[in-house]
C-alpha atoms as a printed R data frame, in Angstrom:
    type eleno elety resid chain resno       x      y       z
1   ATOM     1    CA   MET     A     1  -0.090  0.082   0.068
2   ATOM     2    CA   GLU     A     2   2.850  2.622   0.433
3   ATOM     3    CA   ILE     A     3   5.005  1.539  -2.215
4   ATOM     4    CA   ILE     A     4   3.920  5.099  -4.048
5   ATOM     5    CA   GLY     A     5   3.650  7.433  -1.223
6   ATOM     6    CA   ASN     A     6   7.700  6.038  -0.134
7   ATOM     7    CA   PHE     A     7   8.922  6.747  -3.100
8   ATOM     8    CA   ALA     A     8   7.077 10.000  -3.757
9   ATOM     9    CA   ARG     A     9   8.014 10.996   0.012
10  ATOM    10    CA   TYR     A    10  11.992 11.546  -1.495
11  ATOM    11    CA   LEU     A    11  11.451 12.487  -4.781
12  ATOM    12    CA   ASP     A    12  11.291 16.216  -4.631
13  ATOM    13    CA   LYS     A    13  14.891 15.739  -2.650
14  ATOM    14    CA   ILE     A    14  16.311 14.065  -5.874
15  ATOM    15    CA   LEU     A    15  14.811 16.322  -8.595
16  ATOM    16    CA   ILE     A    16  16.210 19.558  -6.488
17  ATOM    17    CA   PHE     A    17  19.441 18.124  -6.376
18  ATOM    18    CA   HIS     A    18  18.987 16.791 -10.732
19  ATOM    19    CA   TYR     A    19  17.458 20.471 -11.735
20  ATOM    20    CA   LEU     A    20  18.431 23.279  -9.180
21  ATOM    21    CA   GLY     A    21  21.903 21.884  -7.084
22  ATOM    22    CA   ALA     A    22  23.046 21.674  -3.979
23  ATOM    23    CA   LEU     A    23  22.611 24.658  -2.193
24  ATOM    24    CA   PRO     A    24  19.163 24.831  -3.597
25  ATOM    25    CA   LEU     A    25  18.326 21.264  -1.867
26  ATOM    26    CA   ALA     A    26  19.956 22.837   1.440
27  ATOM    27    CA   ILE     A    27  17.583 25.795   1.209
28  ATOM    28    CA   TYR     A    28  14.891 23.509   1.006
29  ATOM    29    CA   ALA     A    29  15.934 20.905   3.733
30  ATOM    30    CA   PHE     A    30  16.381 24.148   6.009
31  ATOM    31    CA   ALA     A    31  13.187 25.462   5.069
32  ATOM    32    CA   ILE     A    32  10.834 22.164   5.913
33  ATOM    33    CA   ALA     A    33  12.912 20.189   8.467
34  ATOM    34    CA   PRO     A    34  11.162 22.796  11.352
35  ATOM    35    CA   VAL     A    35   7.595 22.188  10.021
36  ATOM    36    CA   GLU     A    36   8.367 18.139   9.674
37  ATOM    37    CA   GLN     A    37   9.191 18.865  13.165
38  ATOM    38    CA   LEU     A    38   6.347 20.246  14.166
39  ATOM    39    CA   GLN     A    39   4.212 17.493  11.973
40  ATOM    40    CA   GLY     A    40   5.352 14.683  14.421
41  ATOM    41    CA   GLY     A    41   3.007 15.842  16.796
42  ATOM    42    CA   LYS     A    42   0.657 14.107  14.308
43  ATOM    43    CA   LYS     A    43   1.843 10.652  15.184
44  ATOM    44    CA   ILE     A    44   1.024 10.702  18.895
45  ATOM    45    CA   LEU     A    45  -2.279 12.439  17.832
46  ATOM    46    CA   SER     A    46  -3.008  8.724  15.595
47  ATOM    47    CA   SER     A    47  -1.751  6.606  18.591
48  ATOM    48    CA   LEU     A    48  -4.096  8.300  21.229
49  ATOM    49    CA   ILE     A    49  -6.758  8.394  19.216
50  ATOM    50    CA   MET     A    50  -6.565  5.012  17.578
51  ATOM    51    CA   PRO     A    51  -7.907  3.016  20.936
52  ATOM    52    CA   LYS     A    52 -11.038  5.007  20.798
53  ATOM    53    CA   ILE     A    53 -11.705  5.243  16.795
54  ATOM    54    CA   SER     A    54 -11.499  1.537  16.746
55  ATOM    55    CA   GLN     A    55 -14.454  1.193  19.690
56  ATOM    56    CA   ARG     A    56 -16.670  3.422  18.130
57  ATOM    57    CA   PRO     A    57 -19.257  2.600  15.483
58  ATOM    58    CA   PHE     A    58 -18.099  4.041  11.865
59  ATOM    59    CA   GLU     A    59 -21.317  6.289  11.292
60  ATOM    60    CA   GLU     A    60 -20.582  7.313  14.418
61  ATOM    61    CA   LEU     A    61 -17.282  8.352  13.175
62  ATOM    62    CA   GLN     A    62 -18.526  9.857  10.137
63  ATOM    63    CA   GLU     A    63 -20.725 12.243  11.939
64  ATOM    64    CA   SER     A    64 -18.798 13.337  15.209
65  ATOM    65    CA   GLY     A    65 -15.470 13.591  12.981
66  ATOM    66    CA   PRO     A    66 -15.976 17.065  10.633
67  ATOM    67    CA   ARG     A    67 -16.747 18.591  14.291
68  ATOM    68    CA   LYS     A    68 -13.281 17.527  15.689
69  ATOM    69    CA   ALA     A    69 -11.380 17.519  12.672
70  ATOM    70    CA   LEU     A    70 -12.504 21.835  12.501
71  ATOM    71    CA   LEU     A    71 -10.771 21.750  15.983
72  ATOM    72    CA   LEU     A    72  -8.006 20.619  15.004
73  ATOM    73    CA   THR     A    73  -7.959 22.981  11.700
74  ATOM    74    CA   VAL     A    74  -8.261 25.837  14.661
75  ATOM    75    CA   TYR     A    75  -5.494 24.409  16.793
76  ATOM    76    CA   ALA     A    76  -2.891 24.534  13.164
77  ATOM    77    CA   LEU     A    77  -4.412 27.328  12.159
78  ATOM    78    CA   GLY     A    78  -2.645 28.994  15.805
79  ATOM    79    CA   LEU     A    79   0.564 26.581  15.342
80  ATOM    80    CA   SER     A    80   0.911 28.024  11.359
81  ATOM    81    CA   GLY     A    81   0.830 31.472  12.097
82  ATOM    82    CA   ALA     A    82   2.717 31.035  15.211
83  ATOM    83    CA   TRP     A    83   5.856 29.412  13.041
84  ATOM    84    CA   ILE     A    84   5.059 32.473  10.479
85  ATOM    85    CA   LEU     A    85   5.624 35.148  12.873
86  ATOM    86    CA   LEU     A    86   8.502 33.162  14.874
87  ATOM    87    CA   ALA     A    87  10.518 31.920  11.876
88  ATOM    88    CA   PRO     A    88  12.353 34.880  10.970
89  ATOM    89    CA   TYR     A    89  13.874 35.186  14.229
90  ATOM    90    CA   PHE     A    90  14.391 31.232  14.528
91  ATOM    91    CA   TYR     A    91  16.508 31.355  11.186
92  ATOM    92    CA   LYS     A    92  18.465 34.731  12.404
93  ATOM    93    CA   PHE     A    93  19.241 33.423  15.089
94  ATOM    94    CA   ILE     A    94  20.273 29.685  14.667
95  ATOM    95    CA   TYR     A    95  20.380 29.076  10.804
96  ATOM    96    CA   PRO     A    96  21.734 32.409   9.573
97  ATOM    97    CA   GLN     A    97  23.536 31.038   6.300
98  ATOM    98    CA   TYR     A    98  19.747 30.098   5.965
99  ATOM    99    CA   ILE     A    99  17.951 33.073   5.566
100 ATOM   100    CA   ASP     A   100  16.745 32.141   1.969
101 ATOM   101    CA   SER     A   101  14.781 29.644   3.654
102 ATOM   102    CA   ILE     A   102  12.735 32.125   5.551
103 ATOM   103    CA   PHE     A   103   9.901 32.171   3.559
104 ATOM   104    CA   TYR     A   104   9.427 28.623   1.594
105 ATOM   105    CA   SER     A   105   9.011 28.084   5.369
106 ATOM   106    CA   GLN     A   106   6.813 30.026   6.073
107 ATOM   107    CA   VAL     A   107   4.585 29.176   3.248
108 ATOM   108    CA   TYR     A   108   5.468 25.043   3.916
109 ATOM   109    CA   SER     A   109   4.089 25.918   7.512
110 ATOM   110    CA   LEU     A   110   0.265 25.937   5.826
111 ATOM   111    CA   THR     A   111   1.105 21.944   5.655
112 ATOM   112    CA   LEU     A   112   0.688 21.705   9.490
113 ATOM   113    CA   LEU     A   113  -3.297 22.946   8.761
114 ATOM   114    CA   ALA     A   114  -4.075 19.041   6.801
115 ATOM   115    CA   VAL     A   115  -3.594 17.355  10.635
116 ATOM   116    CA   ALA     A   116  -7.529 17.444  10.181
117 ATOM   117    CA   GLY     A   117  -7.306 14.341   8.259
118 ATOM   118    CA   THR     A   118  -5.483 12.274  10.870
119 ATOM   119    CA   ILE     A   119  -9.094 11.824  12.422
120 ATOM   120    CA   PHE     A   120 -10.881 10.841   8.864
121 ATOM   121    CA   ASN     A   121  -7.143  8.450   8.134
122 ATOM   122    CA   GLU     A   122  -7.240  6.650  11.806
123 ATOM   123    CA   THR     A   123 -10.890  6.207  10.740
124 ATOM   124    CA   LEU     A   124 -10.090  4.539   8.050
125 ATOM   125    CA   ILE     A   125  -7.646  2.434   8.995
126 ATOM   126    CA   ALA     A   126  -9.636  1.342  12.386
127 ATOM   127    CA   HIS     A   127 -12.618  0.308  10.572
128 ATOM   128    CA   LYS     A   128 -10.253 -1.618   8.010
129 ATOM   129    CA   LYS     A   129 -11.843  0.197   4.614
130 ATOM   130    CA   THR     A   130  -9.160 -1.273   2.612
131 ATOM   131    CA   LYS     A   131 -10.330 -0.411  -0.556
132 ATOM   132    CA   GLU     A   132 -10.424  3.533   0.309
133 ATOM   133    CA   LEU     A   133  -7.253  3.614   1.751
134 ATOM   134    CA   TYR     A   134  -5.701  2.112  -1.368
135 ATOM   135    CA   LEU     A   135  -7.361  4.284  -3.365
136 ATOM   136    CA   HIS     A   136  -6.242  6.806  -0.685
137 ATOM   137    CA   ARG     A   137  -2.376  6.040  -1.205
138 ATOM   138    CA   THR     A   138  -2.282  5.369  -4.593
139 ATOM   139    CA   ILE     A   139  -3.921  9.153  -6.034
140 ATOM   140    CA   ILE     A   140  -2.537 10.887  -3.491
141 ATOM   141    CA   PRO     A   141   1.370 10.072  -4.186
142 ATOM   142    CA   VAL     A   142   0.581  9.765  -8.141
143 ATOM   143    CA   VAL     A   143  -0.773 13.585  -7.977
144 ATOM   144    CA   GLN     A   144   2.533 14.317  -5.929
145 ATOM   145    CA   ILE     A   145   4.816 12.834  -8.582
146 ATOM   146    CA   VAL     A   146   3.055 14.537 -11.434
147 ATOM   147    CA   LEU     A   147   2.390 18.104  -9.342
148 ATOM   148    CA   PHE     A   148   6.514 17.338  -8.806
149 ATOM   149    CA   PHE     A   149   7.231 17.336 -12.572
150 ATOM   150    CA   ILE     A   150   5.145 20.522 -13.466
151 ATOM   151    CA   LEU     A   151   5.562 22.900 -10.917
152 ATOM   152    CA   LEU     A   152   9.401 22.190 -10.074
153 ATOM   153    CA   PRO     A   153  10.618 23.474 -13.318
154 ATOM   154    CA   MET     A   154   7.679 26.732 -13.640
155 ATOM   155    CA   LEU     A   155   8.117 27.509  -9.937
156 ATOM   156    CA   GLY     A   156  11.441 25.807  -8.853
157 ATOM   157    CA   LEU     A   157  11.683 25.502  -5.113
158 ATOM   158    CA   MET     A   158   8.205 27.424  -4.589
159 ATOM   159    CA   GLY     A   159   7.088 24.545  -6.657
160 ATOM   160    CA   LEU     A   160   7.430 22.296  -4.582
161 ATOM   161    CA   VAL     A   161   6.587 23.472  -1.707
162 ATOM   162    CA   VAL     A   162   3.208 24.188  -2.860
163 ATOM   163    CA   THR     A   163   2.997 20.946  -4.685
164 ATOM   164    CA   HIS     A   164   3.433 19.516  -0.819
165 ATOM   165    CA   VAL     A   165   0.912 22.361   0.803
166 ATOM   166    CA   ILE     A   166  -1.667 20.965  -2.186
167 ATOM   167    CA   MET     A   167  -1.126 17.816  -1.668
168 ATOM   168    CA   ARG     A   168  -1.369 17.605   2.355
169 ATOM   169    CA   SER     A   169  -5.073 19.440   2.065
170 ATOM   170    CA   LEU     A   170  -6.149 16.905  -1.011
171 ATOM   171    CA   ALA     A   171  -5.169 13.970   1.526
172 ATOM   172    CA   SER     A   172  -7.506 15.445   4.274
173 ATOM   173    CA   LEU     A   173 -10.362 16.566   2.200
174 ATOM   174    CA   LEU     A   174  -9.588 12.440   0.388
175 ATOM   175    CA   SER     A   175  -9.685 11.204   3.476
176 ATOM   176    CA   TYR     A   176 -13.392 13.013   4.885
177 ATOM   177    CA   TYR     A   177 -14.726 11.906   1.430
178 ATOM   178    CA   PHE     A   178 -14.079  8.354   1.408
179 ATOM   179    CA   VAL     A   179 -15.183  8.206   5.941
180 ATOM   180    CA   LYS     A   180 -18.179 10.391   4.389
181 ATOM   181    CA   HIS     A   181 -18.600  8.330   1.147
182 ATOM   182    CA   PRO     A   182 -17.436  5.016   1.874
183 ATOM   183    CA   LEU     A   183 -16.891  2.341  -1.119
184 ATOM   184    CA   ASN     A   184 -19.162 -0.521  -1.246
185 ATOM   185    CA   ASN     A   185 -17.600 -3.313   0.460
């Protein structure tokens, strides 16, 4: 289920090095690294909510999931906003040689808003919605790879950052769709 996703996960770095060189790769790596550390909370959230989600009926989660996802989105919006404000200071004091990473990191922080999709994704896993998971884990990486090849030549590093923002949002929306409209098994 994860083969295409694992390939897509590392493709951006390979493409940057190949098309743009080592310096843009370093700028990109330092732009996304702090935000990826903030994303680590999703793993904790997943392990905390999985036992509760697996005990509740799927139909109940279809109704209660959107409200909880909205609360998570508000939290993520605050976290993203805080990073947007603090990123310039962070880079000036910790990584002054990577000041060019600031704007990319601020835009990339919008990927935090996709944390709401964790609830829907965990619902699909807990209730063994295998068809939906296969579709989700095929569609998202394929579209991501296509966007990498379209947006990298057009926008450079920003194209990859924008691709990640689009794809994390699309992944959340697709998870939501599959929870609200499960396929017939």
